[in-house]
N, C-alpha and C positions, 0 to 999 in steps of 0.2 A: 814781454816779460810778465809773469804772473804776479799779482799783488797779494801778499799774504793776508792783508786785511780783508780782501774780498773772499779768500778761501775761508777765513775765520767766520765771516758772515754766513757763508754757505753752510758750514758745519752747524752753526747755531740754528739756522732755518730748518735743517733736517731734524735736529733734535727737538725743536719746539713744535714743528708741524705746521707752522704758518708764518707769514711775514710779520703779522701783527704781534704774535707771541715772541718771535725773535727780536723784533724791534724793542719791545718792553725790556727784554733781558739785556739788550745792547745799548739801550738809551738813545735810540734814533727812530725817526718816523718810518712807518712801514713802506712808504713810497721810496725812501732812500735805500732801504734794504732791497726792495725789488730792483732798483736801478743798479745797485752793486752786483746783484746776481746776474743781471743782463750783461754787464761789462765782463764778468768772469766767463760767461758762456761764449761771448764774442771772442775773447782771448783764446779760449780752448777750441772754439769751432765746433762745439757739440752742445746739445741741450741736456742740462742736468736735471731740470724739474719740469713736469707737466702741470700747467696752471689751468684752473677752471674757476668759475665763480664760487664754487662751494668747497673745493678741496685742492690740495697740493700733493702731487705724487712724484716720487723720486724715480727717474729713469734708471735703466740698467747701468748706463754709463755713470749716472750720478751716484748710484749706490757704490759702485767700484771706487769712484773718486773719493767718496766720503770715507769708506773703510780704510783707504790708504792714507788719507790726510788727517782724519780726526785725532788719532793718537799723537801725531806730531804737533798739531795745534794745541792740544791739551798740555803736552810737555813744555811748549814755549810759554803758555800762560802760567803754568806752575813755576817755571824757572823765573819768569818776570816777577811773580808774586814774592818769591823767596828773596830776590835781589831788592825788591822795593822795601821789604821789611828790614833790610840792612843787617840788623843783629839777629835775624831769624826769630823775631818776636811775633807771636800770632797777631794777625790784624785783618782788617777788611770786613765786608758784609758777610754774615753767616746766616743762611736761610735754613730754618729748622722746621720740619713737619712733626707733629705729635698729636696724640688723641686730644679730644676736646677738654678733657679734665686734667691734662698733664700738669698745669700750673696750680691745680688744687693739691697735688701731691708734692711736686717739686716747687717749693715755695719761692716767692719773689725775694725773700732774704737770700736764698742760695743763688738766684739769678744775679742779685746785687753783688754777692761775694765773687762770682765768676767775672763780672764786669770790672770790679776793682782789681782783680788779679791780672786781667788781660784788658787794659784800658783802650787798646787799639782795635778791639773786636766790636763790631756792631751786630746785634742780634735781631733777626726778623723771624717771628714765630708764625707758622700757619697751623692753627689748631682745628682739627676736624677728625671725626671718627671714620671718615672715608680714607682708604689707602690711596693717596695721590700718586701720580706718576712722577717719580723723583726727577728724571731726566727732562721730561716735557715741561715741568713746572720750575726747573732750575733749583731744586732743593739740594742742599749740600749734605744733610744728614736727617734721618727720621728716627724717632723713638717709637717702637711698636711693641705691643704685648700680644700674647696668645700664639697660635700656630701661624707660621709664615708660609705663604705660597712659594713654590719653586720659582726662581727667577734668576736673572743674571746679576742681581744685586748682591753685595757682600753684607753679611749680618754677623754682628758680634753679640753674644749673649752676655748681658750685664747682671742678670739675676733670674730667679725662677720662683714659682709659687704654685701650690695646688689649690683647688677649689674645695671649700667645705661648706657645710650647712651651718648658718649663723642666725642668731636671734638675739633680741635684747632681753635682759633679765625681767623687765616689766611685762613683756609679752608672755614670757613663760610663767610668770606669777599668775597672770590672768587666765591663761589657756592650758597650762600644764606643759610638761616636757614629753615629746613623743619618744616611745621606746622602740619603735619599728618603722620601717618605710611605709607599711600599710597604714599605720596610725597617722603618720605624717600626711599621707594623701587624703585620708578620710576625715580627719578631725581638725586640721590646722589650715590657717591662711598662709598661702605661699605667695612669694613675690618673684617675678620673673622679668627677664629682659625681652621675652618674646612679644611680638606685636599681636599675637592671637590670644583672645581671652577665653578660649574654650579649654584646650588641654595642651600641656607641654610635657615632654619626656625628659627626665633627668636620668642619665646613666652614671652610676656610681660604683666604685670598687669597694667591696666590703669583705667580711669574713668568708663569704661563700663565692667570692669572685665578683664579676661584673653583674650588677642587678639594675633593672630599669623600673622606675616609678613614674606613673602618670599623675601629674598634679593639675589642679584647676587654679590658675593664678587669680588672686583677688585684686592684684595690682600689677601692671606692667610698666616698666620705666626703661627708656631706650639709652640711658647712659649708666656707666658703672657707678659714678658718684651719686647719681639720683637714686639708684637701687640701694646703695650703701646708706644714704640718709633715711630712706624709707624703712630700712631694717632697724636702724638706730632709733627711729621714732616709735618702734614697737608695732608696726603695721603687719608684721608677719615674719615667716622664715624664708631666707634666701640662700641660694647657692652662689657664693662669691669667692673670688681669689683672696686667699688669706693675706697676700702681699698688700692689698689696698686696705685691709681691715686690721693690719698689725697693731696700730696704735689703739684702736678700740678694744682689741683683745687684751692688750696690756693693761688698759685702764679698767676693764671690766664692763664697759658700756655695751659690748657684744660678747656673747659666749658661744661656744661650739655646741651644736646639737647633733646627736648621733655621731660622735667624733670618729667612730670606727668606719664610717663611710666617707669617701672623698672622691674627687674627680682628679684625673691625671694631671701631672705637672705641666705647666706651661711657662714659657720664658718671657723675659723682657729684654728687648734687643735694641741695639743701635744699628741702623741700616743705611748704607750709602752706596753710590754707584761704584761699579767695579773699576777702580782706578789703580794704577801702579803706584801712585804716591798720593797720600792724603795731604790736604793743606794743613798747616800748623794749627789754624783755628779749629778745624774739624777735630783733629786729634786731641786738642786741648779740651774741647767740650765733652767728647766721649770719655776721656779719662776722668774729668771732673764729675760727670754723672755716675760713672762706674764706682768711684770712691764713695759717693753718697749712698748708692744702693748697697754696696758691700758693707758700709758702716751702719746700715739700718736706719739712716736718716731719711731716706726716701722710700716710701712704700710702693713705688712703681705707679704706672698709669695704664689703665685698661679702658679702651673704648667699647662702645656697644658691640661692635663686631668681635672684639677680643673675648668677650664673655662666652659667646657661642655655646650656650648650655643645651644644645640640641634643638632642632627646629620644632616649632609647635605642630601638633597633629590634631586634626579634628576627630571627634569620636566617631 
């Protein structure tokens, strides 16, 4: 008779890609995971995984077994989680992936508010500008900005923002305000997220349609918040999502430059694995963040990849 626990271990190994990663997610040693898989294969009389010193490959039989078993195992886990909460109160460990600067915008006061509202939820943040593999890393929900690649993940748009040219009043007092894209490129210090210090292309929509301007960045910063701080400090003019600069624009610490030029709209999303039923904790966090964004309390969060202001080009 097959042991459902062994099947659950097999599903986790396939998703994680290794015994060690699955063991971390299951809270058991990797040798125990390997032994459970061996018992399952012996019970079935078929090899599910091909093992080598460097990699783990799923056999054709293993892939078919996984495709048929994984949805059922997930339903059992979700049903157990619902029963465990008893009153259907959100609870458990919630693993969240977000850009490196997420907690600069979504403040700790709001995190505290969420934790008081849902005292049985434990939050674990993984902050990085890299788009991690949600399934392999065991992430429950990710918050991402910019354009999303096509994938099997589910994405819910929480807000959107266009990119505009911004500068500090102090910089404009010292260097003047550009009146054209040509003047911007020739006479002004520009700030960019590009790693190339030669030339960067900014494509902007203006009165004459899409126009391209080639700028020579005086300073390159690889995070959105770093670029925002450099602009606020008066080091130059930057092309930034207005969502992350909303408070500066309201206070007047940043102002729009050439406001009739802007970059296309980009979104701020909650992304999660394609599940038929979200856990109560994930749903609660998504709704909480959505309300903050809709209410203007959260300016969103964009990582270095999300800025994507066109790749630098050498002259």
